C-alpha positions in Angstrom: -56.8 93.6 -3.5 -54.3 90.8 -2.7 -51.3 92.2 -4.6 -49.5 95.5 -3.7 -46.9 97.1 -5.9 -44.6 98.7 -3.3 -42.2 100.5 -5.5 -38.6 101.2 -4.5 -38.0 100.4 -0.9 -35.2 100.5 1.7 -36.8 98.0 4.1 -36.6 94.8 1.9 -35.2 92.7 4.6 -38.0 93.6 6.9 -40.6 92.8 4.2 -39.0 89.5 3.3 -38.9 88.5 7.0 -42.7 88.4 7.2 -43.2 86.3 4.0 -43.9 82.6 3.9 -42.9 82.0 0.2 -41.3 84.0 -2.6 -42.9 83.6 -6.0 -41.2 84.8 -9.3 -42.9 83.7 -12.5 -40.5 85.5 -14.8 -40.2 85.4 -18.6 -36.5 86.0 -18.3 -34.0 86.6 -15.5 -30.3 87.0 -15.7 -28.8 86.7 -12.2 -31.9 87.1 -10.1 -30.6 89.1 -7.2 -34.1 89.2 -5.7 -34.1 85.4 -5.5 -30.7 85.4 -3.7 -32.0 88.0 -1.3 -35.2 85.9 -0.6 -33.2 82.8 0.0 -30.8 84.7 2.3 -34.0 85.5 4.3 -34.6 81.8 4.5 -37.6 81.9 2.2 -38.6 79.0 0.0 -38.9 80.3 -3.6 -41.0 79.1 -6.5 -39.7 80.4 -9.8 -40.0 79.8 -13.5 -37.5 77.5 -15.3 -36.3 80.7 -17.2 -34.5 81.8 -14.1 -30.8 81.0 -14.3 -29.3 78.3 -12.1 -26.7 80.8 -10.7 -29.6 82.2 -8.6 -30.2 78.8 -6.9 -28.8 78.6 -3.4 -30.8 75.5 -2.6 -34.2 76.9 -1.8 -35.6 77.2 -5.3 -38.4 75.1 -6.9 -38.4 75.6 -10.7 -41.8 75.4 -12.6 -42.3 75.8 -16.3 -44.3 78.7 -17.5 -46.1 76.2 -19.7 -47.8 74.8 -16.6 -51.3 76.0 -15.6 -51.9 78.5 -12.8 -53.5 75.7 -10.9 -50.3 73.6 -11.2 -48.2 76.6 -10.0 -50.6 77.1 -7.0 -50.4 73.4 -6.1 -46.6 73.5 -6.1 -46.7 76.6 -3.9 -49.1 74.9 -1.5 -46.9 71.8 -1.5 -43.9 73.9 -0.4 -45.9 75.7 2.2 -47.3 72.4 3.5 -43.8 71.0 3.6 -44.6 68.3 1.0 -41.7 69.7 -0.9 -38.9 70.7 1.4 -36.6 73.5 0.3 -33.5 74.5 2.3 -30.8 77.0 1.6 -27.4 75.5 1.0 -25.0 77.6 3.1 -22.0 76.9 0.9 -23.9 78.1 -2.2 -25.1 81.2 -0.4 -21.6 81.9 0.8 -20.4 82.7 -2.8 -22.6 85.8 -2.6 -21.2 87.0 0.8 -19.4 90.3 1.0 -16.2 88.5 2.1 -16.2 86.1 -0.8 -16.9 88.9 -3.3 -14.0 91.0 -1.9 -11.7 88.1 -2.4 -12.9 87.6 -5.9 -12.4 91.3 -6.7 -8.9 91.2 -5.2 -8.0 88.4 -7.5 -9.0 90.5 -10.5 -7.3 93.7 -9.5 -4.1 92.5 -7.7 
């Protein structure tokens, strides 16, 4: 009763804006766009060490999947209680901006 699978949505920014923390315990992630979106919404994120570093814009805490559920919960509480401070690095986030991506695509095609 605490987890809701919402399916495909068009109001992701609105949903992210009411969250306190984003949690992604994934077995494997390539470029985790969802983590980039969560960080763009200024959310601290707790994710597994299997998530690639390219998704890290400064507001990620990596935790091993080998750790217990209690350990994960403690880390999430530490982030929420500001014992672990996570903040988005604007320079890192900028590399995912539309302006930056257009410039990169122009380099490829011009």
